[in-house]
N, C-alpha and C positions, 0 to 999 in steps of 0.2 A: 190343556191346564197341565197336564201331566208332563209336556215337554217344558213348560216353565218352572216346576217343582223340580224335576228332573236336573234344569240345568243353573237352579241356584243351590242344590245339594251338591254337584260337581264344583261348581264354582268354590263353594265354601271349601270342598275338599282340597282342590287345587291350592287356595290361599293358604290352608292349615300347613299343606306341605311345604311352600314356599318359606313361610315365616320360621316353620321348624329348622329348614336349610340353611335361613340367613341367621338366626339365632346360634348356631353352631359354627358358622365359619369364622375364622380365625382365633378358635378356640382350642389349639391343637397344644396339649403339653407334652413335653417331651420327655425322656427319663433324666437327661440334664436337668431340664427346668424342676421335674419331681424332688430330685436329689439337692440342688440348691436350696428347694424350700424346705426340705427335712432338716439339712445343715444348719438354715438360720433359725428354724424353731427350736433346735437343740442349745445352740448359742443362747438366743434369748432366754430360755430357762435358766441359763446358767448365770445370768446377769444379776447382778446383786442391786436390790432398790436403795437408793440414799435415803436414809430418814431427814426428815424435813420438819419444817414447823408448819401449822394448820395455817393453810392461807385462804383468805378470802377476798374476792374482788367487789369491787362497787361500782357501778356503772350509772351513768344520769340517767334518769327516770325519763320516759314521754309522756307528755301532756295528750292525752286521747279523748277529752271531755270537749273539745272545740270551744273551750272558753280562753281566749288568748290571755287573760289577765292572771291565769295561773301559772304561765309559762316560767316564771322565776322558782317556782317549787321542783322545776326538774331537776335544777343542780341545787338547791337548797335542801332536800329530802337527802340526794347522795351525800352533801359534805355534812349532814348529821349524822347519816349513818356511819360516815369515816371517821368522825370524831368520836362517835361512841363506841363504834369496835375496835378503834386503837387503845382504848382503856382497857380491854382484855389481854392481859399479859400471855396468854397462851395463844394469841391469833397474830398472823401477820396481814396487815391490812394492805391491799394494792387496789390503788384507783386509777381509771382509765379517763384521761381528760382530752 
C-alpha cells in the first residue's frame, strides 16, 4: 500500500516538473525583443487618437426559441433598430448583413 502511494506521489511530482518545463519552453525573451517591446509601447503612447462619431453596430438576432415561425423577426428586429437608431443624429449606425 505504501509503495502505491509513494509511486503516485513520485508520479505526480514528475508530471508537475514535466509540465513546468514544457510551459517554459520557447519563451526565451532576449534583450533585443525587450528593447523592441519598450520602443513599441513608447510609440503607441505617442499616437494621437482620431475623434470619431459614436458608432453602433446592429447585427441580426438569432431565434433560439425553437419556433420556426418567429424566424422573420431575426432580421425584422434588426431592421427596426437600424431605422430607429439612424434617427439619432449623434450616432453612426453600422449594419452587418
